[in-house]
C-alpha positions in Angstrom: 125.8 67.3 96.0 127.2 70.3 97.3 126.1 72.1 94.0 122.8 71.1 93.9 122.4 71.5 97.5 123.6 75.9 96.6 120.6 75.8 94.0 118.6 74.8 96.8 118.8 77.0 98.8 119.5 80.2 96.3 115.5 79.4 95.0 114.2 79.5 98.6 115.7 82.9 99.2 115.4 83.6 95.7 111.2 82.9 96.4 111.0 85.0 99.0 111.9 87.5 97.4 109.9 86.9 95.3 106.8 86.9 98.1 107.4 89.9 99.2 107.8 92.2 95.9 104.0 90.2 95.6 103.2 91.8 98.9 104.4 95.2 98.2 102.8 94.8 94.3 98.8 93.9 95.9 100.6 96.7 98.2 101.7 99.8 96.1 98.1 98.2 93.4 95.4 98.8 96.2 97.6 103.1 96.9 97.5 103.5 93.0 93.5 102.9 93.2 92.9 104.1 95.9 95.0 108.0 94.7 93.3 107.1 91.3 89.6 107.0 92.9 90.8 110.6 94.4 91.6 112.1 91.4 95.5 112.7 93.1 98.5 111.9 92.1 102.0 111.0 93.5 102.4 109.2 96.0 103.7 111.4 99.9 103.8 108.4 102.2 102.4 104.7 103.7 101.2 102.9 106.5 101.4 99.5 107.0 100.6 97.3 109.5 102.3 93.8 109.2 101.8 91.3 112.2 105.1 89.2 112.5 104.1 86.3 111.2 103.5 87.1 107.9 107.3 86.1 107.8 107.7 89.3 105.7 111.0 91.0 105.4 111.0 95.1 106.1 114.2 96.4 104.5 112.8 94.1 100.9 109.2 94.7 101.1 110.0 98.6 101.6 112.5 98.3 98.9 110.4 96.9 96.6 107.7 99.5 97.7 110.2 102.0 96.7 111.1 100.0 93.5 107.0 100.3 92.4 106.9 103.9 93.5 109.9 105.5 92.0 108.8 103.5 88.3 104.8 105.4 88.4 106.0 109.1 89.3 106.6 108.8 93.2 110.3 108.4 93.8 110.0 110.7 97.4 107.3 107.3 99.1 108.0 107.8 102.7 107.2 104.6 104.4 105.5 103.7 108.1 106.0 99.9 109.0 104.0 99.3 112.6 105.0 95.5 113.9 102.5 94.1 115.5 103.0 90.3 117.3 101.7 86.9 117.0 99.5 85.2 119.3 98.8 81.2 119.2 96.0 80.0 121.9 97.4 76.1 122.9 94.3 74.1 122.6 95.5 72.4 125.6 96.0 74.7 128.3 94.1 77.5 126.8 97.3 79.3 127.2 97.4 82.5 124.8 100.6 83.6 124.3 103.3 85.5 121.8 105.2 82.9 119.8 108.6 82.4 120.5 110.7 83.2 117.0 114.0 83.4 116.5 113.9 86.8 115.2 116.7 85.7 112.5 116.6 86.0 109.2 116.1 81.6 108.9 112.4 82.3 109.7 111.7 84.2 107.0 113.2 80.6 104.5 112.1 78.4 107.2 108.5 78.7 109.0 108.9 78.4 112.0 107.5 75.7 113.9 104.7 76.9 116.7 104.9 75.5 119.7 102.7 76.4 123.6 105.6 77.8 126.1 103.7 77.9 129.1 103.2 73.1 128.1 105.0 72.5 124.8 101.8 71.4 123.5 102.2 72.2 119.2 98.2 72.1 119.1 98.0 75.9 118.8 96.3 77.9 116.5 97.2 81.5 115.1 94.3 84.0 117.2 97.1 87.4 115.6 99.9 88.2 113.1 98.6 87.9 110.7 97.8 91.1 109.6 98.2 92.8 106.9 96.6 97.3 106.5 96.9 100.0 104.5 96.2 102.0 107.6 97.5 105.4 105.3 98.7 107.0 102.7 99.3 110.5 102.2 98.1 112.0 97.7 99.7 114.5 96.5 96.4 116.5 95.0 97.0 119.6 93.1 95.2 121.7 95.9 98.0 119.9 98.0 100.3 120.9 96.3 99.9 124.2 94.1 
């Protein structure tokens, strides 16, 4: 049974890594498309806003964006990641608050149970923290490199 549990744990870990890769790939494609529409070349920097409830791991997301950038000729891309807090609203007491997340890596493998800290209810809805935006990208153009 131990090996089965180890496999399940590794499988969850790999799926999370694929999750970050998938998101990084979408971000990179979006930036590349914008660069192409502007006749640009290398991507110099990308600024992102990421909501806490996306449960993305910065280190993995950055790794995959940089790997994709290097593959496509932008090896020195700089990343700026701004974190936006999660927000929930309680259906029972009406409280709006930031949910308690452990901040531990486990939050990235098993989605946390969200509950109102004011009354303990789990009848809450997410009202913020799922954002994932490319705020800006600096792209090298012919006029900027020479």
